[in-house]
Chimera marker file (.cmm) of the C-alpha trace (Angstrom):
<marker_set name="trace">
<marker id="1" x="5.339" y="44.180" z="86.751" r="1" g="1" b="0" radius="0.5"/>
<marker id="2" x="4.788" y="46.461" z="83.975" r="1" g="1" b="0" radius="0.5"/>
<marker id="3" x="2.544" y="45.141" z="80.988" r="1" g="1" b="0" radius="0.5"/>
<marker id="4" x="2.469" y="46.986" z="77.547" r="1" g="1" b="0" radius="0.5"/>
<marker id="5" x="-0.835" y="46.628" z="75.767" r="1" g="1" b="0" radius="0.5"/>
<marker id="6" x="-0.206" y="46.617" z="72.046" r="1" g="1" b="0" radius="0.5"/>
<marker id="7" x="-3.737" y="47.969" z="71.464" r="1" g="1" b="0" radius="0.5"/>
<marker id="8" x="-3.130" y="51.235" z="73.641" r="1" g="1" b="0" radius="0.5"/>
<marker id="9" x="0.364" y="52.148" z="74.422" r="1" g="1" b="0" radius="0.5"/>
<marker id="10" x="-0.648" y="55.538" z="76.086" r="1" g="1" b="0" radius="0.5"/>
<marker id="11" x="-0.437" y="54.316" z="79.545" r="1" g="1" b="0" radius="0.5"/>
<marker id="12" x="1.232" y="50.922" z="80.690" r="1" g="1" b="0" radius="0.5"/>
<marker id="13" x="-1.029" y="48.874" z="82.787" r="1" g="1" b="0" radius="0.5"/>
<marker id="14" x="0.161" y="47.695" z="86.255" r="1" g="1" b="0" radius="0.5"/>
<marker id="15" x="-1.201" y="44.434" z="87.506" r="1" g="1" b="0" radius="0.5"/>
<marker id="16" x="-0.130" y="42.114" z="90.227" r="1" g="1" b="0" radius="0.5"/>
<marker id="17" x="1.196" y="38.708" z="89.100" r="1" g="1" b="0" radius="0.5"/>
<marker id="18" x="-1.215" y="35.838" z="90.160" r="1" g="1" b="0" radius="0.5"/>
<marker id="19" x="0.313" y="33.259" z="92.308" r="1" g="1" b="0" radius="0.5"/>
<marker id="20" x="1.464" y="30.176" z="90.301" r="1" g="1" b="0" radius="0.5"/>
<marker id="21" x="-0.105" y="26.718" z="91.205" r="1" g="1" b="0" radius="0.5"/>
<marker id="22" x="2.143" y="24.554" z="93.007" r="1" g="1" b="0" radius="0.5"/>
<marker id="23" x="1.152" y="21.628" z="90.641" r="1" g="1" b="0" radius="0.5"/>
<marker id="24" x="-0.790" y="21.296" z="87.444" r="1" g="1" b="0" radius="0.5"/>
<marker id="25" x="-2.227" y="17.948" z="88.630" r="1" g="1" b="0" radius="0.5"/>
<marker id="26" x="-5.885" y="18.125" z="88.230" r="1" g="1" b="0" radius="0.5"/>
<marker id="27" x="-5.851" y="21.689" z="86.772" r="1" g="1" b="0" radius="0.5"/>
<marker id="28" x="-7.404" y="22.455" z="83.414" r="1" g="1" b="0" radius="0.5"/>
<marker id="29" x="-4.810" y="24.225" z="80.974" r="1" g="1" b="0" radius="0.5"/>
<marker id="30" x="-6.226" y="26.260" z="78.206" r="1" g="1" b="0" radius="0.5"/>
<marker id="31" x="-3.742" y="26.363" z="75.231" r="1" g="1" b="0" radius="0.5"/>
<marker id="32" x="-4.432" y="29.270" z="72.893" r="1" g="1" b="0" radius="0.5"/>
<marker id="33" x="-3.259" y="29.027" z="69.252" r="1" g="1" b="0" radius="0.5"/>
<marker id="34" x="-3.214" y="32.533" z="67.915" r="1" g="1" b="0" radius="0.5"/>
<marker id="35" x="-3.212" y="31.230" z="64.262" r="1" g="1" b="0" radius="0.5"/>
<marker id="36" x="0.187" y="31.981" z="63.403" r="1" g="1" b="0" radius="0.5"/>
<marker id="37" x="2.347" y="29.200" z="61.491" r="1" g="1" b="0" radius="0.5"/>
<marker id="38" x="3.435" y="26.320" z="63.443" r="1" g="1" b="0" radius="0.5"/>
<marker id="39" x="1.846" y="27.496" z="66.592" r="1" g="1" b="0" radius="0.5"/>
<marker id="40" x="-0.360" y="24.346" z="66.704" r="1" g="1" b="0" radius="0.5"/>
<marker id="41" x="2.868" y="22.115" z="66.572" r="1" g="1" b="0" radius="0.5"/>
<marker id="42" x="4.415" y="24.108" z="69.488" r="1" g="1" b="0" radius="0.5"/>
<marker id="43" x="1.131" y="23.671" z="71.452" r="1" g="1" b="0" radius="0.5"/>
<marker id="44" x="0.876" y="19.911" z="70.650" r="1" g="1" b="0" radius="0.5"/>
<marker id="45" x="4.080" y="19.367" z="72.198" r="1" g="1" b="0" radius="0.5"/>
<marker id="46" x="3.218" y="21.556" z="75.303" r="1" g="1" b="0" radius="0.5"/>
<marker id="47" x="0.066" y="19.535" z="75.500" r="1" g="1" b="0" radius="0.5"/>
<marker id="48" x="1.880" y="16.300" z="75.582" r="1" g="1" b="0" radius="0.5"/>
<marker id="49" x="4.315" y="17.370" z="78.306" r="1" g="1" b="0" radius="0.5"/>
<marker id="50" x="1.471" y="18.854" z="80.370" r="1" g="1" b="0" radius="0.5"/>
<marker id="51" x="-0.675" y="15.695" z="80.260" r="1" g="1" b="0" radius="0.5"/>
<marker id="52" x="2.102" y="13.766" z="81.590" r="1" g="1" b="0" radius="0.5"/>
<marker id="53" x="2.020" y="15.992" z="84.594" r="1" g="1" b="0" radius="0.5"/>
<marker id="54" x="-1.664" y="15.423" z="85.291" r="1" g="1" b="0" radius="0.5"/>
<marker id="55" x="-3.153" y="18.436" z="83.669" r="1" g="1" b="0" radius="0.5"/>
<marker id="56" x="-6.388" y="18.521" z="81.765" r="1" g="1" b="0" radius="0.5"/>
<marker id="57" x="-5.743" y="20.123" z="78.200" r="1" g="1" b="0" radius="0.5"/>
<marker id="58" x="-8.556" y="22.292" z="76.362" r="1" g="1" b="0" radius="0.5"/>
<marker id="59" x="-7.397" y="23.749" z="73.141" r="1" g="1" b="0" radius="0.5"/>
<marker id="60" x="-8.490" y="26.997" z="71.630" r="1" g="1" b="0" radius="0.5"/>
<marker id="61" x="-7.799" y="28.738" z="68.387" r="1" g="1" b="0" radius="0.5"/>
<marker id="62" x="-8.160" y="32.439" z="67.598" r="1" g="1" b="0" radius="0.5"/>
<marker id="63" x="-9.731" y="33.270" z="64.175" r="1" g="1" b="0" radius="0.5"/>
<marker id="64" x="-6.761" y="35.358" z="63.206" r="1" g="1" b="0" radius="0.5"/>
<marker id="65" x="-3.518" y="36.584" z="64.780" r="1" g="1" b="0" radius="0.5"/>
<marker id="66" x="-3.971" y="40.097" z="63.833" r="1" g="1" b="0" radius="0.5"/>
<marker id="67" x="-6.924" y="40.796" z="65.988" r="1" g="1" b="0" radius="0.5"/>
<marker id="68" x="-7.637" y="40.361" z="69.727" r="1" g="1" b="0" radius="0.5"/>
<marker id="69" x="-9.621" y="37.203" z="70.623" r="1" g="1" b="0" radius="0.5"/>
<marker id="70" x="-13.356" y="37.524" z="70.398" r="1" g="1" b="0" radius="0.5"/>
<marker id="71" x="-15.075" y="38.372" z="73.611" r="1" g="1" b="0" radius="0.5"/>
<marker id="72" x="-16.901" y="35.016" z="73.596" r="1" g="1" b="0" radius="0.5"/>
<marker id="73" x="-13.712" y="33.076" z="73.156" r="1" g="1" b="0" radius="0.5"/>
<marker id="74" x="-11.857" y="35.065" z="76.042" r="1" g="1" b="0" radius="0.5"/>
<marker id="75" x="-15.098" y="34.515" z="78.279" r="1" g="1" b="0" radius="0.5"/>
<marker id="76" x="-15.010" y="30.694" z="77.613" r="1" g="1" b="0" radius="0.5"/>
<marker id="77" x="-11.262" y="30.481" z="78.496" r="1" g="1" b="0" radius="0.5"/>
<marker id="78" x="-11.545" y="32.604" z="81.613" r="1" g="1" b="0" radius="0.5"/>
<marker id="79" x="-14.380" y="30.397" z="82.951" r="1" g="1" b="0" radius="0.5"/>
<marker id="80" x="-13.165" y="26.948" z="81.953" r="1" g="1" b="0" radius="0.5"/>
<marker id="81" x="-9.388" y="27.170" z="82.547" r="1" g="1" b="0" radius="0.5"/>
<marker id="82" x="-7.021" y="27.504" z="85.665" r="1" g="1" b="0" radius="0.5"/>
<marker id="83" x="-4.074" y="28.254" z="83.545" r="1" g="1" b="0" radius="0.5"/>
<marker id="84" x="-3.599" y="29.406" z="80.080" r="1" g="1" b="0" radius="0.5"/>
<marker id="85" x="-0.569" y="29.185" z="77.610" r="1" g="1" b="0" radius="0.5"/>
<marker id="86" x="-0.598" y="31.148" z="74.248" r="1" g="1" b="0" radius="0.5"/>
<marker id="87" x="1.323" y="30.229" z="71.397" r="1" g="1" b="0" radius="0.5"/>
<marker id="88" x="3.090" y="33.386" z="69.819" r="1" g="1" b="0" radius="0.5"/>
<marker id="89" x="5.882" y="32.090" z="67.700" r="1" g="1" b="0" radius="0.5"/>
<marker id="90" x="6.033" y="31.404" z="63.834" r="1" g="1" b="0" radius="0.5"/>
<link id1="1" id2="2" r="1" g="1" b="0" radius="0.2"/>
<link id1="2" id2="3" r="1" g="1" b="0" radius="0.2"/>
<link id1="3" id2="4" r="1" g="1" b="0" radius="0.2"/>
<link id1="4" id2="5" r="1" g="1" b="0" radius="0.2"/>
<link id1="5" id2="6" r="1" g="1" b="0" radius="0.2"/>
<link id1="6" id2="7" r="1" g="1" b="0" radius="0.2"/>
<link id1="7" id2="8" r="1" g="1" b="0" radius="0.2"/>
<link id1="8" id2="9" r="1" g="1" b="0" radius="0.2"/>
<link id1="9" id2="10" r="1" g="1" b="0" radius="0.2"/>
<link id1="10" id2="11" r="1" g="1" b="0" radius="0.2"/>
<link id1="11" id2="12" r="1" g="1" b="0" radius="0.2"/>
<link id1="12" id2="13" r="1" g="1" b="0" radius="0.2"/>
<link id1="13" id2="14" r="1" g="1" b="0" radius="0.2"/>
<link id1="14" id2="15" r="1" g="1" b="0" radius="0.2"/>
<link id1="15" id2="16" r="1" g="1" b="0" radius="0.2"/>
<link id1="16" id2="17" r="1" g="1" b="0" radius="0.2"/>
<link id1="17" id2="18" r="1" g="1" b="0" radius="0.2"/>
<link id1="18" id2="19" r="1" g="1" b="0" radius="0.2"/>
<link id1="19" id2="20" r="1" g="1" b="0" radius="0.2"/>
<link id1="20" id2="21" r="1" g="1" b="0" radius="0.2"/>
<link id1="21" id2="22" r="1" g="1" b="0" radius="0.2"/>
<link id1="22" id2="23" r="1" g="1" b="0" radius="0.2"/>
<link id1="23" id2="24" r="1" g="1" b="0" radius="0.2"/>
<link id1="24" id2="25" r="1" g="1" b="0" radius="0.2"/>
<link id1="25" id2="26" r="1" g="1" b="0" radius="0.2"/>
<link id1="26" id2="27" r="1" g="1" b="0" radius="0.2"/>
<link id1="27" id2="28" r="1" g="1" b="0" radius="0.2"/>
<link id1="28" id2="29" r="1" g="1" b="0" radius="0.2"/>
<link id1="29" id2="30" r="1" g="1" b="0" radius="0.2"/>
<link id1="30" id2="31" r="1" g="1" b="0" radius="0.2"/>
<link id1="31" id2="32" r="1" g="1" b="0" radius="0.2"/>
<link id1="32" id2="33" r="1" g="1" b="0" radius="0.2"/>
<link id1="33" id2="34" r="1" g="1" b="0" radius="0.2"/>
<link id1="34" id2="35" r="1" g="1" b="0" radius="0.2"/>
<link id1="35" id2="36" r="1" g="1" b="0" radius="0.2"/>
<link id1="36" id2="37" r="1" g="1" b="0" radius="0.2"/>
<link id1="37" id2="38" r="1" g="1" b="0" radius="0.2"/>
<link id1="38" id2="39" r="1" g="1" b="0" radius="0.2"/>
<link id1="39" id2="40" r="1" g="1" b="0" radius="0.2"/>
<link id1="40" id2="41" r="1" g="1" b="0" radius="0.2"/>
<link id1="41" id2="42" r="1" g="1" b="0" radius="0.2"/>
<link id1="42" id2="43" r="1" g="1" b="0" radius="0.2"/>
<link id1="43" id2="44" r="1" g="1" b="0" radius="0.2"/>
<link id1="44" id2="45" r="1" g="1" b="0" radius="0.2"/>
<link id1="45" id2="46" r="1" g="1" b="0" radius="0.2"/>
<link id1="46" id2="47" r="1" g="1" b="0" radius="0.2"/>
<link id1="47" id2="48" r="1" g="1" b="0" radius="0.2"/>
<link id1="48" id2="49" r="1" g="1" b="0" radius="0.2"/>
<link id1="49" id2="50" r="1" g="1" b="0" radius="0.2"/>
<link id1="50" id2="51" r="1" g="1" b="0" radius="0.2"/>
<link id1="51" id2="52" r="1" g="1" b="0" radius="0.2"/>
<link id1="52" id2="53" r="1" g="1" b="0" radius="0.2"/>
<link id1="53" id2="54" r="1" g="1" b="0" radius="0.2"/>
<link id1="54" id2="55" r="1" g="1" b="0" radius="0.2"/>
<link id1="55" id2="56" r="1" g="1" b="0" radius="0.2"/>
<link id1="56" id2="57" r="1" g="1" b="0" radius="0.2"/>
<link id1="57" id2="58" r="1" g="1" b="0" radius="0.2"/>
<link id1="58" id2="59" r="1" g="1" b="0" radius="0.2"/>
<link id1="59" id2="60" r="1" g="1" b="0" radius="0.2"/>
<link id1="60" id2="61" r="1" g="1" b="0" radius="0.2"/>
<link id1="61" id2="62" r="1" g="1" b="0" radius="0.2"/>
<link id1="62" id2="63" r="1" g="1" b="0" radius="0.2"/>
<link id1="63" id2="64" r="1" g="1" b="0" radius="0.2"/>
<link id1="64" id2="65" r="1" g="1" b="0" radius="0.2"/>
<link id1="65" id2="66" r="1" g="1" b="0" radius="0.2"/>
<link id1="66" id2="67" r="1" g="1" b="0" radius="0.2"/>
<link id1="67" id2="68" r="1" g="1" b="0" radius="0.2"/>
<link id1="68" id2="69" r="1" g="1" b="0" radius="0.2"/>
<link id1="69" id2="70" r="1" g="1" b="0" radius="0.2"/>
<link id1="70" id2="71" r="1" g="1" b="0" radius="0.2"/>
<link id1="71" id2="72" r="1" g="1" b="0" radius="0.2"/>
<link id1="72" id2="73" r="1" g="1" b="0" radius="0.2"/>
<link id1="73" id2="74" r="1" g="1" b="0" radius="0.2"/>
<link id1="74" id2="75" r="1" g="1" b="0" radius="0.2"/>
<link id1="75" id2="76" r="1" g="1" b="0" radius="0.2"/>
<link id1="76" id2="77" r="1" g="1" b="0" radius="0.2"/>
<link id1="77" id2="78" r="1" g="1" b="0" radius="0.2"/>
<link id1="78" id2="79" r="1" g="1" b="0" radius="0.2"/>
<link id1="79" id2="80" r="1" g="1" b="0" radius="0.2"/>
<link id1="80" id2="81" r="1" g="1" b="0" radius="0.2"/>
<link id1="81" id2="82" r="1" g="1" b="0" radius="0.2"/>
<link id1="82" id2="83" r="1" g="1" b="0" radius="0.2"/>
<link id1="83" id2="84" r="1" g="1" b="0" radius="0.2"/>
<link id1="84" id2="85" r="1" g="1" b="0" radius="0.2"/>
<link id1="85" id2="86" r="1" g="1" b="0" radius="0.2"/>
<link id1="86" id2="87" r="1" g="1" b="0" radius="0.2"/>
<link id1="87" id2="88" r="1" g="1" b="0" radius="0.2"/>
<link id1="88" id2="89" r="1" g="1" b="0" radius="0.2"/>
<link id1="89" id2="90" r="1" g="1" b="0" radius="0.2"/>
</marker_set>
């Protein structure tokens, strides 16, 4: 898979995909709201659906959509969550 990094497009990054979990039952799913309009509404619906499947939900919010998430927030998400979903839509 080729990923394009919007902060540095000089060289596309090549990263292997991680294996998807067979089930979300008992996993911690982080929902990251990037602070765009209605992202919280989208993530609220996703949270409801995932909780019905046995996932534990932890919600996070970036201070602003125009900058990368702060390092401490990224670290907290990476050390707390098994899976992350990010809301990108307006």
